[in-house]
DSSP file (Angstrom, degrees, kcal/mol; ACC not computed):
  #  RESIDUE AA STRUCTURE BP1 BP2  ACC     N-H-->O    O-->H-N    N-H-->O    O-->H-N    TCO  KAPPA ALPHA  PHI   PSI    X-CA   Y-CA   Z-CA
    1    1 A M              0   0    0      0, 0.0     0, 0.0     0, 0.0     0, 0.0   0.000 360.0 360.0 360.0 130.5  -10.4    7.6  -25.3
    2    2 A A        -     0   0    0      1,-0.1     2,-0.1     3,-0.0     3,-0.1  -0.505 360.0-113.0 -77.7 142.0   -6.8    7.2  -24.7
    3    3 A P        -     0   0    0      0, 0.0     2,-0.2     0, 0.0    -1,-0.1  -0.382  38.9 -99.8 -71.3 144.0   -4.4    7.3  -27.7
    4    4 A Q        -     0   0    0     -2,-0.1     2,-0.2     1,-0.1     0, 0.0  -0.430  31.9-121.1 -67.4 139.9   -2.6    4.1  -28.5
    5    5 A Q        -     0   0    0     -2,-0.2     2,-0.4    -3,-0.1    -1,-0.1  -0.527  22.2-137.3 -75.2 139.4    0.9    3.7  -27.4
    6    6 A K        -     0   0    0     -2,-0.2    -1,-0.0     2,-0.1     2,-0.0  -0.859  64.1  -0.7-101.6 136.1    3.5    3.0  -30.2
    7    7 A G  S    S-     0   0    0     -2,-0.4     2,-0.1     2,-0.0    -2,-0.0  -0.124 101.0 -40.5  87.0 170.4    6.1    0.4  -29.5
    8    8 A K        -     0   0    0      1,-0.1     2,-0.3    -2,-0.0    -2,-0.1  -0.386  57.9-110.9 -70.8 150.1    6.8   -1.7  -26.5
    9    9 A Q        -     0   0    0     -2,-0.1    -1,-0.1     1,-0.1    -2,-0.0  -0.710  40.0-112.0 -81.6 139.3    6.6   -0.5  -23.0
   10   10 A G        -     0   0    0     -2,-0.3     2,-0.3     1,-0.1    -1,-0.1  -0.330  31.0-124.3 -71.6 154.4   10.1   -0.3  -21.4
   11   11 A T        -     0   0    0      1,-0.0     2,-0.2    -3,-0.0    -1,-0.1  -0.668  19.3-121.3 -98.6 154.6   10.8   -2.7  -18.6
   12   12 A K        -     0   0    0     -2,-0.3     2,-0.2     1,-0.1    -1,-0.0  -0.557  17.6-123.6 -90.3 161.2   12.0   -1.8  -15.1
   13   13 A G     >  -     0   0    0     -2,-0.2     4,-2.6     1,-0.1     5,-0.2  -0.574  28.9-110.3 -92.3 165.8   15.1   -2.8  -13.4
   14   14 A A  H  > S+     0   0    0      1,-0.2     4,-2.1    -2,-0.2     5,-0.1   0.890 116.4  51.2 -62.0 -40.5   14.9   -4.6  -10.0
   15   15 A K  H  > S+     0   0    0      1,-0.2     4,-2.2     2,-0.2    -1,-0.2   0.851 108.4  52.8 -70.2 -28.4   16.3   -1.7   -8.0
   16   16 A Q  H  > S+     0   0    0      1,-0.2     4,-2.9     2,-0.2    -2,-0.2   0.931 107.8  51.4 -65.4 -43.4   13.8    0.7   -9.6
   17   17 A I  H  X S+     0   0    0     -4,-2.6     4,-2.4     1,-0.2    75,-0.2   0.890 108.1  51.6 -58.4 -39.9   11.0   -1.7   -8.6
   18   18 A V  H  X S+     0   0    0     -4,-2.1     4,-2.1     2,-0.2    -1,-0.2   0.939 112.6  45.4 -59.3 -50.8   12.3   -1.7   -5.0
   19   19 A E  H  X S+     0   0    0     -4,-2.2     4,-2.0     1,-0.2     5,-0.2   0.969 114.9  48.1 -63.2 -50.4   12.4    2.2   -4.7
   20   20 A E  H  X S+     0   0    0     -4,-2.9     4,-2.2     1,-0.2    -1,-0.2   0.895 108.4  53.0 -56.4 -40.4    9.0    2.5   -6.3
   21   21 A N  H  X S+     0   0    0     -4,-2.4     4,-2.8     1,-0.2    -1,-0.2   0.884 108.6  53.3 -63.3 -42.4    7.5   -0.2   -4.0
   22   22 A K  H  X S+     0   0    0     -4,-2.1     4,-1.6     1,-0.2    -1,-0.2   0.869 108.9  46.2 -56.2 -43.0    8.8    1.8   -1.1
   23   23 A G  H  X S+     0   0    0     -4,-2.0     4,-2.2     2,-0.2    -2,-0.2   0.854 113.2  51.3 -69.0 -35.6    7.2    4.9   -2.3
   24   24 A T  H  X S+     0   0    0     -4,-2.2     4,-2.7    -5,-0.2     5,-0.2   0.940 109.2  48.4 -64.8 -48.5    3.9    3.0   -2.9
   25   25 A L  H  X S+     0   0    0     -4,-2.8     4,-1.9     1,-0.2    -1,-0.2   0.809 111.1  51.9 -59.9 -32.6    3.9    1.5    0.5
   26   26 A C  H  X S+     0   0    0     -4,-1.6     4,-2.0    -5,-0.2    -1,-0.2   0.900 112.0  47.5 -69.4 -41.7    4.6    5.1    2.1
   27   27 A F  H  X S+     0   0    0     -4,-2.2     4,-2.6     2,-0.2    -2,-0.2   0.959 113.0  44.9 -65.8 -48.2    1.7    6.5    0.1
   28   28 A Y  H  X S+     0   0    0     -4,-2.7     4,-2.6     1,-0.2     5,-0.2   0.870 113.8  52.9 -62.3 -38.3   -0.8    3.7    1.0
   29   29 A R  H  X S+     0   0    0     -4,-1.9     4,-2.2    -5,-0.2    -1,-0.2   0.917 110.3  46.2 -55.5 -46.6    0.4    4.0    4.7
   30   30 A N  H  X S+     0   0    0     -4,-2.0     4,-2.5     2,-0.2    -2,-0.2   0.875 112.8  51.0 -66.9 -44.0   -0.2    7.7    4.8
   31   31 A M  H  X S+     0   0    0     -4,-2.6     4,-2.7     2,-0.2     5,-0.2   0.939 110.2  49.1 -62.6 -45.6   -3.7    7.2    3.1
   32   32 A A  H  X S+     0   0    0     -4,-2.6     4,-2.6     2,-0.2     5,-0.3   0.924 113.3  44.9 -60.6 -47.6   -4.7    4.6    5.6
   33   33 A L  H  X S+     0   0    0     -4,-2.2     4,-2.5    -5,-0.2    -1,-0.2   0.932 113.3  51.9 -64.0 -44.2   -3.8    6.6    8.6
   34   34 A G  H  X S+     0   0    0     -4,-2.5     4,-2.4     1,-0.2    -2,-0.2   0.918 113.2  43.2 -58.4 -52.5   -5.4    9.7    7.1
   35   35 A S  H  X S+     0   0    0     -4,-2.7     4,-2.4     2,-0.2    -1,-0.2   0.911 115.7  46.4 -67.6 -45.0   -8.6    8.1    6.5
   36   36 A A  H  X S+     0   0    0     -4,-2.6     4,-2.8    -5,-0.2    -2,-0.2   0.889 114.8  49.3 -67.7 -34.5   -8.8    6.2    9.8
   37   37 A G  H  X S+     0   0    0     -4,-2.5     4,-2.2    -5,-0.3    -2,-0.2   0.940 113.1  47.1 -63.3 -48.1   -7.8    9.5   11.6
   38   38 A A  H  X S+     0   0    0     -4,-2.4     4,-2.5     1,-0.2     5,-0.3   0.898 112.8  48.3 -62.1 -44.8  -10.5   11.5    9.7
   39   39 A S  H  X S+     0   0    0     -4,-2.4     4,-2.3     1,-0.2    -1,-0.2   0.883 113.3  47.3 -75.4 -31.6  -13.2    8.9   10.4
   40   40 A L  H  X S+     0   0    0     -4,-2.8     4,-1.6    -5,-0.2    -1,-0.2   0.849 111.8  50.9 -69.3 -24.3  -12.3    8.7   14.1
   41   41 A L  H  X S+     0   0    0     -4,-2.2     4,-1.7    -5,-0.2     3,-0.3   0.973 112.8  45.6 -66.7 -50.9  -12.2   12.5   14.3
   42   42 A V  H  X S+     0   0    0     -4,-2.5     4,-2.8     1,-0.2     5,-0.4   0.923 114.5  47.4 -56.6 -51.0  -15.6   12.8   12.7
   43   43 A N  H  X S+     0   0    0     -4,-2.3     4,-0.6    -5,-0.3    -1,-0.2   0.792 114.0  45.9 -69.0 -22.5  -17.2   10.0   14.8
   44   44 A F  H  < S+     0   0    0     -4,-1.6    -1,-0.2    -3,-0.3    -2,-0.2   0.724 119.1  41.5 -86.4 -21.9  -15.9   11.2   18.1
   45   45 A I  H  < S+     0   0    0     -4,-1.7    -2,-0.2    -5,-0.2    -3,-0.2   0.886 126.4  26.9 -88.3 -49.7  -16.9   14.8   17.4
   46   46 A F  H  < S+     0   0    0     -4,-2.8     2,-0.3    -5,-0.3    -3,-0.2   0.641 119.3  45.3 -96.6 -15.9  -20.3   14.5   15.7
   47   47 A F  S  < S-     0   0    0     -4,-0.6     2,-0.1    -5,-0.4     3,-0.0  -0.857  89.2 -98.0-129.3 161.2  -21.7   11.3   17.1
   48   48 A E        -     0   0    0     -2,-0.3     2,-0.7     1,-0.1     5,-0.1  -0.441  41.2-108.5 -81.5 153.4  -21.8    9.9   20.6
   49   49 A V        +     0   0    0     -5,-0.1     2,-0.2    -2,-0.1    -1,-0.1  -0.742  51.7 162.6 -87.9 120.3  -19.1    7.4   21.6
   50   50 A S     >  -     0   0    0     -2,-0.7     4,-1.8     1,-0.1     5,-0.1  -0.723  53.7-100.8-128.3 175.8  -20.7    4.0   21.9
   51   51 A K  H  > S+     0   0    0     -2,-0.2     4,-3.0     2,-0.2     5,-0.2   0.927 122.7  54.3 -58.2 -48.4  -19.5    0.4   22.0
   52   52 A T  H  > S+     0   0    0      1,-0.2     4,-3.2     2,-0.2     5,-0.2   0.884 107.1  50.5 -58.0 -44.3  -20.4   -0.1   18.4
   53   53 A T  H  > S+     0   0    0      2,-0.2     4,-2.0     1,-0.2    -1,-0.2   0.915 113.6  45.3 -56.0 -47.0  -18.3    3.0   17.3
   54   54 A I  H  X S+     0   0    0     -4,-1.8     4,-2.5     2,-0.2    -2,-0.2   0.933 114.0  48.1 -69.9 -42.2  -15.3    1.8   19.1
   55   55 A F  H  X S+     0   0    0     -4,-3.0     4,-2.9     2,-0.2    -2,-0.2   0.952 114.3  44.5 -62.1 -49.4  -15.7   -1.7   17.8
   56   56 A M  H  X S+     0   0    0     -4,-3.2     4,-2.3     2,-0.2    -1,-0.2   0.912 114.6  51.0 -61.5 -42.1  -16.2   -0.7   14.1
   57   57 A S  H  X S+     0   0    0     -4,-2.0     4,-1.7     2,-0.2    -1,-0.2   0.885 111.1  47.2 -57.2 -47.2  -13.2    1.8   14.5
   58   58 A S  H  X S+     0   0    0     -4,-2.5     4,-2.0    -5,-0.2    -2,-0.2   0.947 113.3  50.7 -69.7 -45.7  -11.0   -0.9   15.9
   59   59 A L  H  X S+     0   0    0     -4,-2.9     4,-2.1     1,-0.2    -2,-0.2   0.875 107.4  50.8 -59.7 -39.1  -12.1   -3.3   13.1
   60   60 A S  H  X S+     0   0    0     -4,-2.3     4,-1.5     1,-0.2    -1,-0.2   0.805 110.2  51.5 -74.2 -23.9  -11.4   -0.9   10.4
   61   61 A L  H  X S+     0   0    0     -4,-1.7     4,-2.2    -3,-0.2    -2,-0.2   0.854 108.3  50.5 -73.8 -31.2   -8.0   -0.4   11.8
   62   62 A V  H  X S+     0   0    0     -4,-2.0     4,-2.1     2,-0.2    -2,-0.2   0.913 112.3  47.4 -65.2 -44.1   -7.3   -4.0   11.9
   63   63 A V  H  X S+     0   0    0     -4,-2.1     4,-1.6     1,-0.2     5,-0.2   0.845 112.2  49.9 -71.5 -30.8   -8.3   -4.4    8.3
   64   64 A L  H  X S+     0   0    0     -4,-1.5     4,-2.1    -5,-0.2     3,-0.5   0.977 113.0  46.6 -70.7 -51.8   -6.3   -1.5    7.2
   65   65 A G  H  X S+     0   0    0     -4,-2.2     4,-2.4     1,-0.3    -2,-0.2   0.793 111.5  49.5 -63.9 -30.4   -3.3   -2.8    9.0
   66   66 A A  H  X S+     0   0    0     -4,-2.1     4,-1.4     2,-0.2    -1,-0.3   0.796 110.1  51.1 -77.1 -26.7   -3.6   -6.3    7.6
   67   67 A A  H  X S+     0   0    0     -4,-1.6     4,-2.1    -3,-0.5    -2,-0.2   0.875 111.5  49.1 -74.7 -39.1   -4.0   -5.0    4.1
   68   68 A Y  H  X S+     0   0    0     -4,-2.1     4,-2.0     1,-0.2    -2,-0.2   0.940 112.0  48.5 -60.8 -50.0   -0.7   -2.9    4.7
   69   69 A Q  H  X S+     0   0    0     -4,-2.4     4,-2.9     1,-0.2    -1,-0.2   0.851 108.3  52.4 -65.3 -32.3    1.1   -5.9    6.0
   70   70 A F  H  X S+     0   0    0     -4,-1.4     4,-2.7     1,-0.2    -1,-0.2   0.956 111.8  48.0 -73.4 -40.6    0.0   -8.1    3.1
   71   71 A M  H  X S+     0   0    0     -4,-2.1     4,-1.8     2,-0.2    -1,-0.2   0.863 110.8  49.4 -60.3 -38.3    1.3   -5.6    0.7
   72   72 A T  H  < S+     0   0    0     -4,-2.0     4,-0.4     2,-0.2    -1,-0.2   0.924 111.4  51.2 -59.1 -51.1    4.6   -5.2    2.6
   73   73 A F  H >< S+     0   0    0     -4,-2.9     3,-1.4     1,-0.2    -2,-0.2   0.933 111.0  48.1 -57.7 -52.7    4.9   -9.0    2.6
   74   74 A M  H 3< S+     0   0    0     -4,-2.7    16,-2.5     1,-0.3    -1,-0.2   0.845 114.9  42.3 -57.5 -40.6    4.3   -9.2   -1.2
   75   75 A S  T 3< S+     0   0    0     -4,-1.8    -1,-0.3    14,-0.2    -2,-0.2   0.300  80.9 130.5 -95.8  10.6    6.8   -6.5   -2.2
   76   76 A R    <   -     0   0    0     -3,-1.4     2,-0.1    -4,-0.4    14,-0.1  -0.448  51.1-140.3 -66.1 119.3    9.6   -7.6    0.3
   77   77 A P        -     0   0    0      0, 0.0     2,-0.5     0, 0.0    11,-0.2  -0.447   6.3-132.2 -85.1 164.7   12.9   -7.9   -1.7
   78   78 A K  E     -A   87   0A   0      9,-3.4     8,-2.6    -2,-0.1     9,-1.8  -0.939  19.7-169.9-115.9 132.0   15.5  -10.6   -1.2
   79   79 A Y  E     -A   85   0A   0     -2,-0.5     6,-0.2     6,-0.2     2,-0.1  -0.813  17.4-126.7-114.8 149.1   19.0   -9.9   -0.8
   80   80 A S    >   -     0   0    0      4,-2.9     3,-1.9    -2,-0.3    -1,-0.0  -0.417  41.3 -92.2 -85.3 176.8   22.1  -12.4   -0.8
   81   81 A E  T 3  S+     0   0    0      1,-0.3    -1,-0.1     2,-0.1    -2,-0.0   0.787 126.8  55.8 -61.2 -23.2   24.6  -12.5    1.9
   82   82 A T  T 3  S-     0   0    0      2,-0.1    -1,-0.3     1,-0.0    -3,-0.0   0.573 118.9-109.0 -83.5  -5.5   26.8  -10.0    0.1
   83   83 A G  S <  S+     0   0    0     -3,-1.9     2,-0.3     1,-0.4    -2,-0.1   0.503  72.0 137.5  97.5  -1.0   24.0   -7.6   -0.1
   84   84 A S        -     0   0    0      1,-0.1    -4,-2.9    -5,-0.0    -1,-0.4  -0.646  62.4-100.6 -86.2 150.4   23.3   -7.7   -3.7
   85   85 A L  E     +A   79   0A   0     -2,-0.3    -6,-0.2    -6,-0.2     3,-0.1  -0.492  40.5 171.3 -72.8 116.3   19.5   -7.8   -4.8
   86   86 A L  E    S+     0   0A   0     -8,-2.6     2,-0.4    -2,-0.3    -7,-0.2   0.869  72.5   6.1 -86.2 -56.6   18.3  -11.3   -5.7
   87   87 A D  E     -A   78   0A   0     -9,-1.8    -9,-3.4     1,-0.1    -1,-0.3  -0.996  56.4-151.8-138.3 134.2   14.6  -10.7   -6.1
   88   88 A S        -     0   0    0     -2,-0.4    -1,-0.1     1,-0.3     2,-0.1   0.582  43.7-128.6 -77.5 -12.8   12.8   -7.3   -6.1
   89   89 A G        -     0   0    0      2,-0.1    -1,-0.3   -11,-0.1   -14,-0.2  -0.299  54.0 -29.3  85.4-177.1    9.6   -8.9   -4.8
   90   90 A N        -     0   0    0    -16,-2.5     2,-0.7     1,-0.1     3,-0.0  -0.500  66.2-116.3 -79.1 143.1    6.2   -8.1   -6.7
   91   91 A D    >   -     0   0    0     -2,-0.2     3,-1.0     1,-0.2     7,-0.2  -0.564  23.0-166.7 -74.8 115.6    5.8   -4.8   -8.4
   92   92 A L  T 3  S+     0   0    0     -2,-0.7     7,-0.9   -75,-0.2    -1,-0.2   0.760  84.0  53.8 -69.1 -21.1    3.1   -3.0   -6.7
   93   93 A N  T 3  S+     0   0    0    -76,-0.1    -1,-0.2     5,-0.1     2,-0.1   0.160  74.8 130.3-102.0  19.1    2.8   -0.4   -9.5
   94   94 A M  S X  S-     0   0    0     -3,-1.0     3,-1.9     1,-0.1     6,-0.2  -0.483  70.2 -98.1 -73.6 149.8    2.4   -2.8  -12.4
   95   95 A E  T 3  S+     0   0    0      1,-0.3    -1,-0.1    -2,-0.1     3,-0.1  -0.381 109.6  12.9 -64.9 133.2   -0.5   -1.9  -14.7
   96   96 A G  T 3  S+     0   0    0      1,-0.2    -1,-0.3    -2,-0.1    -2,-0.1   0.543 107.1 117.8  81.8   3.0   -3.5   -4.0  -13.9
   97   97 A G  S X  S-     0   0    0     -3,-1.9     3,-1.0    -5,-0.1    -1,-0.2  -0.050  80.7 -73.1 -97.1-163.4   -2.0   -5.2  -10.6
   98   98 A L  T 3  S+     0   0    0      1,-0.2    -6,-0.1    -7,-0.2    -5,-0.1   0.798 122.4  51.1 -64.1 -37.6   -2.9   -4.9   -7.0
   99   99 A A  T 3         0   0    0     -7,-0.9    -1,-0.2     1,-0.2    -6,-0.1   0.565 360.0 360.0 -80.1  -8.5   -2.1   -1.3   -6.3
  100  100 A E    <         0   0    0     -3,-1.0    -1,-0.2    -6,-0.2    -2,-0.2   0.450 360.0 360.0 -85.8 360.0   -4.1    0.0   -9.3
């Protein structure tokens, strides 16, 4: 059982959220590419190449790409014409959120 935290949890600034979102997106991109690469490698080495294998591998790549693009869209920051940060986008690292 986790110990209770005392006091309020500190809030994050908009610039910190943008930087953490970049790191989170990089992590998920690497995990998606790594898992897809490992799956393709195992399938093509140990099993015969069939239409079903190619179709399912392609489908999994499309789903992984769509999930990554959705996360990128959600976390996209908005800047003003002068370059100052207006909106940091959704925090992908918030507790109980999407990325957890």
